[in-house]
N, C-alpha and C positions, 0 to 999 in steps of 0.2 A: 740370334742368340745361341750359343753351343750348349751342348747336352749338360754339362756340369750346372752352367749358369742357370738353366730351366730348373733343374733339380734342387739346386740350393734355394732359387726365389720361392719355390713351391713349399718346401720345406719351412721357409721361414713365415710364409703367410696363410697356408692351408690346414685346418684341424687336421690332427694326427688319427685319422680314422680307417686309413687303409695300409696294409703293408704292401707298398709299392715296389714293382721290380724295377731295379735301377738303371732304367733305361726311358728316355723321353721320345715318343713316338710322334713323328710329324706329318706322315702321308701314309696312304693305303691304296692298294688297286687289287681287286678280286680277293684272292686268299693271301696276300703279302701285304706285309707292313715294312716301312723305313723308319729308322730312328734319326735323331738330330745330327748324328755323325756320318749318314748315309748307309749304315748297315742295313741289310735286307733280312726280313724274318718269315718264316712260313706262319701263317696264324691259324692255330687250331683250338683257339678261345673265342674269337668271332665277337669281342665285347660281352662275352659270356652269353652265348646262344643268342645274340642280337642281330648281328650283320648276315643274315641267312642268304642274302643275294651277293654278298662279298662287299668289300669296301668299294665305295664311290661307284655304285652301278649306276651306268649312264643313265639308264631310265628314271632313276630316282633323282638322281643330280638334275636331270633336265627339268623334270616335274617340279623341284622346290626352286630352282631358278625362275621359270615361269611363274609360279604363284607369288614369290617373292616381289616379283615386278607388278604385279595385278593388285595384290592385298595381301597383308601378312595376319591381320588379327582384327576381329571385332567381337563384341559381346554375344554371348549365348541369348541375349535378349531378342538376337535376330536369327533369320534364317540364312544359310548359306550352302551353295550347290556342293561344294567339296563334301561337307559333312554328310548331307543327304546321301551323295553317291557312295561314299564308304559304308556308311550304315546299311545301305541296299545290298552292297557287295557280301558284308558280313553275314547278313541274314539269309541271301540267297544261298548260300554256301555252307549253313549250319542249321542246326535244330531252331535257332532263336527266331523271335519275331521283332524284338526292340533291342536298342543299343544306347548306352551312355558312355560318353568319351571322357577320358581324363589323362592323366600325364605320365603314368607309371604303373607297374604291378601292384606295388602297395596300395596305391589309391583304389586301383580296380578291385582289389580284396576288400578294402574299406568298404567300398560302395556295395560289394555283394554281401558283406555282413549287414549293413544297413537295411538293404532291401530284403534280406531274408528275415530280419527281426520285425520289419515294418509289415511284410506280408503276412507272417505269423500272429502278430498282434491283431490285425485287420480280419484275419480268416480262421484261425486256430485257437486263439484265446491269448489274453494278456499275461498268463502265467507259461507260454510257450516262448522263450527266448533263447534257449541253450542252443550251441553248435558244438557238434563233435569233430574234431580233426584227428589227424594222424600223428603217432609217434614219429619223429625223425622228419617231420614235415618241414617246409619252410614256405611262408606266406607273406614275408616283407618285414619292414623295420618300425613301421607306427607302433603306439601302444597296442591299438587293436590286433594288428598283424603279427606282433611278437607274441602275443597272449594265443593266437590261433596256431603259431609255429610250435610244434612239439619237440623242440630242443632247447634244453636249459641254458646252454651256453649262450644263446642270443637273448635270453631273458634276465641273466645275471647282472645286477645292478639297478635293475628297473622297476622292481617291486614297489608297491602293489601292484599285480596286473589286473586286469578287467575280469569282471565277473562273467559267467554264462559259458564258458568253455570247459570241454572235456577233452580227453584223449585216449585213442584206441589204437592197438598195434594195426600197423599198415598191413594189407594182405592177409586178414583173419575175420572173415565176415561174420562168424559166430561171436567172437570178442566184440566186434562193433556192434551187434544187435543187443548183447547183453549191456552194452554201456548206454543205451537209449533209456531215458526216464521221462516221466509226464511232462517235464520242461523241454524237451528236446524239440527244436523246430527244424532242424536240418543236419547235413553231414556235409564237410568240405574236405576235398582231397585233391591231390596231384594225380593224374594218370599214370605218370611215371615219378617217382620222388628224384629231383635234380640235385639239390643241395645235400640231399640225404645219402647220395651216392649212386644216382642213376639206378633205382631199386625198381624193377619191372614187376609188378603183380603177376598172379596166375591169370590165364586168359579169360577166365569166368568171373574174376574177382569184381570188376564194374557192374557186370550185370547182376551180381549178387547184392550188390550195393543198391542198385537202382530197385530191385525187387524190396528189399528191406524198407527203402523210403516210400515205395508205393504202398506197402501193408501197414506201415505206421503214420502215413498221410503227412511225412515231411519232406523237405526240398533236397535235392541232390545238387551241390554245387561243384564244379570242376575247376581248378586252378591250372589253366594251361598258359600262365605266364611264360615257363620255359618251354614246355612241349608242343605248343601252338604255332601257327604260321609254318608248318612244313617241317619242323625240325625231326619229326619220327617217320616222314614219308608220306604222311597224309596232312591235310590241312591243319587238322584237329586230331589230337591222339585219341580222344574218346570215340573217334570213329572206327577204331578197331575193336571196340566192344560190341557194337551194333545196338547200343542203347543211347537214349538222350538223356542229358542233364537237364534241370530246369534253369540254372544259371552258370554262366562261363565267364571266366576272366581271361583277359588277354594284355599282352604288352611287349616288351622286349623286341621281337623282330618284326612286330608291325609295322613299325617306320623305317625298319632296316638301318637303325642307328639314329634316327631322328625321335626324341622323346614324345611316347603316345601310349596310352592304355585305353581299355574298353573294358565293360562289362554288359554281357549280353544276358538276355532272359527270353522266357516266353511271354505271350502277351498276357496270360492269367497272372503271372508272378509280377511283370513290369507294371500292372495297373495299381499295384500298392503304393508306388511313389506318384506323387502328385506336384505341382510347381510350388518350390519352397522346400521339400523334404531333402534335396540334395543338389549339389552344385559345384562347379569347377571353373574359375575365371578361364584358364588355359585350356581347358577340355575340349577338344574338337577345334584345336588351332589350326587355322588354314593351312599352315606350312606343314604341319604334322599330317593333316588330312591329304595333302598332296603327295607326301611320301608313303603314307599307308595305301592309298589308291594304287600308286606305281608299282609298289611292292606286291599287293594282291593280285593284281591282273598279272605280273611277270610271273608269279609262282603258279597261278592257275592256268596259264596259256601257253607258258614257254617250255614245259616238259620238266620243270625244276624238280616236281614231287617226284617223278618217275626217276629221274636222275639221282635224288638223294637215296631212295630205295635201293639202287643199283650199287652205287658207291657205298652206301652203308654196309651192304652184305659183303662186299670186297674188303672194307676196313675189318670189320668183324672178323672175317677170317684170317685177315693178317695178324690182327691181336690175339686170335687164338694160337696161331703158329708161334707167336712170340711168347705166348704163355709156355708152348712146351719147352722152349729154349732156357727159360728163366723159373726156377723153381719157387722163387719168393711171390711170384704173381698167382694168387688164389684163384681167381674167378674173373673172366671177361663176359661183360654183358652189354646190351644196347638194342636200341631200335632205330632204324634209319641213321641218322648222323648224331646221336645221342648215344655215346658209348664210353665205357670206364673198364679199366683194370683195377681191381681190388688186390691189394697187396699185404704182406706179412711184415713190410718195412715201412717206414715213414717216406712220403713222397717228396718232401720240400727239395732236396737235395737233386732229384731226377729232374725236377721242373727248372732248378736252377742250372743243371748241367744242358739241359735241353736248349735253354735260351741261349747259353753260351755259344751254342753251336748251331743257332739260327732257328729253334722250333719254339714256338708258343704253345705251352699247355697249361693245364690248371689241374690243381689238386683239393680235393673236398674231403672232409673228414678226416684229414691227417694222412691216411694210407690208401686213397682212392684217386688213381690217376682219371680224370673227365676230359673226353674229347669232344668238342662242339664246334667243328670246323664251318665254314661257309658251306651252304648247301651245293655250291658251284665248283666245289673241289674235284680233281679229278684222281684217275688211279696214279698218275705219276707223283701228284702231291702226297697222296697216301703213301707211296711207296718210300718217297724222301723222307716223310716223318716216321715210319717204321724204321728206316736204316739208321736214324738218328737216335732213337729209342733203344734199339738194339745195342748200338756202339755204347750208349750211355749205362744201359743195364748190364753189360759185361763186367763192368768195374765194381758190382753192388754184391 
């Protein structure tokens, strides 16, 4: 089927919930994609920080093929080896003791919200149910997670929202502490705000949040759906802070493109859940576990995290040089391979022009170009992307 027919068929039968780029992608390898007409693209979106090992990574593909041949799904009423192995990997390399598996970031955050409230109900008192989240945050598209999201544009048309959520400015520990009430049970935040524009807090901010939680006896929840699984150059972004949360959520890159989410917690907090409190039919699906295991082992053992830090620093320097040549770029920021250019102009035309020249990038918040390429990109890939960006920006 040619590209035009694919797009026409999709427009006829799929709900209009996305502003799709007018290309139909059919193949991927590493940091590159091809559309139905055979045109090649350098991919600096990676499924929005999902394909951290690149497209069709051979180890992930091999693991999926083997698992599909053996067994694809059984109920969580039974034990399975792949679930146990992935849970063991996640807890070994994080603060956590226990894992709950689901299918997406929104589901992981729903599970975290439920666990926090259940823990508070059992340990802090039934009147403690309120969560404080951050302005300009993003936590998902379900009713609870759009309520947790501190951006009105995601909430518009879906009111009334759920009770029990308050918002505080990101990167302002004093304002955060002032927002705490006798009903507060926890604080939920992203270590770096992704959809908010790749906003990186001060180095001591997460430590201050941890201290606030400790002093008030409430939970610290980190949403690492976008920052986790190596995106910032460490397996989890909270590691830069030197502190440990009580609950963490993961998804996106955990399966390198195969849908999977996870909510992790300490033993003390996890004990609040008992059989029947929470569940997911497809959570911990065996194919998802095969993909997650292969992804985690590759990230941990194959030097991907070090490569991410090195190429991330190289990319950041190149973007800073780009800023010096184009006055409408107001700020360049990032950590690892999660980077952004904040601009004084709208970014949609730049995204479109880059796509026409074979580079896929993303714009968030209207005026911020976001770059989240696969972690396996090399300096030549970055040079190629910068060359296209520079050429496109010359005309702005």
